[in-house]
N, C-alpha and C positions, 0 to 999 in steps of 0.2 A: 505493499498502500505506499502511495503519497501523497507528497501534501504540497500543492503548491502555494507559494504565497507573491500574493500579486497584490497591483493596485487598483483591478477591476472589479469584476462580480465578487461576492462576498462568500458563495459557494454555499457547504452544510453551514451552519452556526451552529455551536456547542452552545447548545440556551444553559445548562447545569451552569456555565463559566457568565454567562450572559446576566443570567440571575443572581448569583453572587456579588457583581460589579454594582448592580444597580442595589441589592442590600446593602453592600460595604457602604457606599454613599451616601442613600437615606439614613443609615445609621449614624455615619457621622454627623448630618444635619438634625436628626433625630435627637442623640447624646449633648451636641453642643448648645442645643434650641430649649430643650425641656429639660435634660437632666441637669445641665450645669450649673441653672439659678437654685435649685432643689437641693442636688446633694455634689457638692464640688468636687470633693476629694473622690469620691468614685467616681464621678465623668472622670476627669483623666485618670482612671485606668482604664475605662471603658473608651476613650479616644486614643489610647495609646494603643491597645488592642487591634483598634479600626485601621488607624495606621499601620499597623505591621499587615492587618491583610490585606491592604494596598497595597502597600512592597509588593505580598505574595503575586497579585492579579498582575501588576505589572512585569511581573517576571516571568507569566502567564502568555502575556500576551508580547514579550519581545520573542518567545517562540513559535508563533504565528498563530496564537488561539486569541479570542474565541471562533475568529472567522477567517478565511481565509485573503482578507485585506488589510495590506499592512493598514493603510489608513485608519480605517476604520475602528483598528484595534488599538491605535493610539489613541486615537479619540476619545474611544472608554474609559483608561487607563488615566491619561496623562493629567488630569486636574491633580495637583502637585498639593493634596494638602498634606502630606509628611514633608514636605517644603525643600526637602534639602537635591533630592536627585531630579534632573531633567528627562524623562522617560528617553530620549535620543540618546543621552549620554549614557544612562543606565544600559541601553538594549547593545550598543557597538560594545562596551565595556566588557558585557555578563557573553555574549557570545565569542568572542576574543580567548572569553576563558575556557569558551567549550573546545578549544583544543586539545585533545586527553592524552596528547603523546607531550603537551608543555604544561601540565597540571604541577604546581608547585612553584618554578620557573619562577622567581624575582622578576628576572627580564621580560620572560615574554606572557605571562600567567596574571592579569590586573588583578588577579583577587586571593594572589597569594600572600602569606603573613608570613614566609622566608624572607633571609636577606641575604646577600653573598656575605662571608666574612672579611672582603675588605672592605665593601660598604659599611658593614655594621662598624670594623675598627676606625672607622673615622668619625661616626659620630659621637656628640657630646655626653658624656656621661647621664644626662638626665634624660634624653633619649632611650638612651640602651635600657635606664630602668623602666621607663614607661613601656617601652616594646615587650620587655621580658615579664610585665606585669599584665603585659597585654596577653600576652600567653597562658595565664589562667583562665580560668572559665567567668569567675566573680569578674576578674579586670576585666578580659574581654565583654561583660555587659555593660560593667561601669564606664571604662576609660574608652571602648571603642567606639559608641555613636560621636563623638568629640573627635579621638585623633583620628580617624577614619574621613571623619568629614571637612576637616581641616584638610586636609593631607590631600582632596579628592580637588577640593576648589582650590586650592593651590596650583597642583597639577592643572587643571583648567585655565586659568588665569593665567598659565604660562604659556601653554596651546594655544591661547587666543590672544596671546601678545605675540607667538611667533607667525600670525596667520594663521589659524585653521577655521576655513568658511563655516566647516561643518559644527563644529563645538559653540562657535558664534551663535549660530542658528540655532542650535538645542537650545542654547541659556534666552534667545531673546524668544522663543515659544514659552519658556518656562518662565521669564519674567512676566510673561501676558499672563498666565495662569494664575501666576502668585499674586496678581494685580485682582482676581477675584477673588484669591481664598482669603488672602489677608483682609481684606474687607470685611468677610463674613465672619472669621475669627474675633477680630477687634468691635464691630460694628452691632453684628449679629447677635451670638453669641455672649458678648459683653464679655469678654476673655481677653487679660492684656498680653501682648504677642510674648513679649518675655516667659511669663508662664505656659504658654502655650508649647513651646522650643522646650524648656527645662521640664514638662509633665509630658503632656501627649508625645512628644518629636521621641524626648530620650526614649520613653518606655517604650516607643513603638519598633525602632530599630534596637533598642537593649532584648526586645522577644527576638527580630531575626536574629540575632546574635546569639542565640542559645541554638539554631538550627546550624549557622555559619561555622560555630567552634571550633567544632572538626570535622565537617566536611570534606575535608581532603589532607592526606598526611602521603610526605616522601616513601615512594616506594622505587624499584626498580621496572615495575609494570604498571603501567601506568594503570589500568584497573584495579589496581592493589591500592590506588591513592584515595579511591572516592569510596565513605562510609556509607552503613546501611542500616538506620535507626527503626527494629525494625513494628516499636509501638511506639506511642505517644497521645497525649489527650489536645496535642498542640498539632496534630499532624492536618488537620481541619486547618488552620489558622496558616499552616506551612503548605497548604495545597498538596501534600503528602510527598512534598522534597524532602521528608528525613530518611524515605527511601533514596538516596541522591545517586546511587550507581546505575538505580534503574532509568533515571532521568537523565542520565548524564548518555546511557546507549539510546532509549527509545528517545530524544529530546524532543518530538511531536507528538507523543504521547498526551493526550489530557492528562491533567491530575487526577482527573476519577480516574482513570483505567491505571494509574499506577500498583495501586494494591493488588487490583484483578493481574495484574503482567508479574507482581515478586509472587503470590501468594502461589501461582501456577508453577512453577520451577523454583521454586524458594533453593534449595540444594545447589543447584546450577549458580543462581548469583551466587552464596555464601563463597561455593569456589572459586567463583571467580574473581571474586576481590581480595582473596587469602584471608577470609575468615574476618576481615575488618567490621568486625557486625556490634553494635551495643544492644540490648535491650529496651533501651528507652534513655530521655535524656537526662531522668534523675541521676542514672548511674554514671552517667560522665561528669553530672554537678558532685559527686561522692568523692569521685577519684581526679577531678580535676579544681576543685573549685579554688584554693586557694596553691596550687601545683602546675607549671606550666607542662602540658600534654607534649607539645614541641619543642624542641629549640629557635628560638628567633635565626642564627644561622644554619643556613638551607644543608643539608649532611653532603649533599653535593658540591658544593662550591665556599667548600672549605680552605680554600689556599689561592693565591692570585693565580689566574688565569695565565698560560703559556704566550708569548706573542703570536697574534693570529690564528689564534684557538679559541672558542665560543663554547659554554656549556651545550651539553645537548645528551636526553635522555638516547636509552638504549634501545628502546622498543616504540615503532613512532605504531599509530592507528589513523582511522577515520578524526578528523577536527574539525573545525570551526569554516572552514574553506566549502563546505559544503551548504552551511546552514542561509545559508543565501540563498538558495533554490529550490531544489528538489532535496529532501532528505528519506530515502527510505527507513519505513517504522517493522522493521521485521517482526515476525508473530512469534518468536521465541531469542532468548539473547543465542547471539549468532558464538559459533565453539571459536576459540582464540586456534 
């Protein structure tokens, strides 16, 4: 089965995702307008959960859901209630991350939390401390929403200064969305913008950080780099991306198909990623709340590169180059 991504007709519509999008934005308005005046502390938490769901829906749309029209998908999820991420930047960065043979490489995987040794050694001590703390699960929840966002802003400012038109256009579209969202927060909800940032926005990003904390680790085999978290009450919030290996191997499968695809051949999936499996996120938190699961320095980049040579993983597989056009969605995990 193939999935075409086009700017023309919408093709088959994935109605569960469409419904969830409307529920998400409707709940955002309801929580801010009705819940916030009556139960402000509870409303802040509820809004944070809603922003995490909206982030998951942005991820879903970046993979060509819920229609086959990329512009329509963007229109459905791009209203930036989470403030930070322009949809087009999120999509571009995330699809680069899906080159599985480059996963965890800090130079080629834009979502890697690793650093090369020589890059890490050049950092000031305070930044080294922050990066180390950020590799604990508690640190990822508390620090990463700020550390990641600031790093993202700085990188994109540099790209725009260098003349990257696509980045500039993404931010202009994002600014137009913010021009709609911020007045609603400040004037309709009657919530101070600073409180919206340190409350719902921070909570939303922290919740997503639970999912992303251990999604990838270094392994010589690309399939061994991606986690499976079998069960979680947060699965719906994450749109089943706790089954992250299944998503990486079948990136065009809609979120509601992932549990069935995993259950059909659980043993094959577990063998495929060398048993990088946790029963739930609580098990991860118990093990790594205050202990770094991974080192900051990438295990394969612990020495300076030889002149004219660059880091290359030893195993190659299908990468992000496929994702812009037609991507096969096999009925079962392909054999290695």
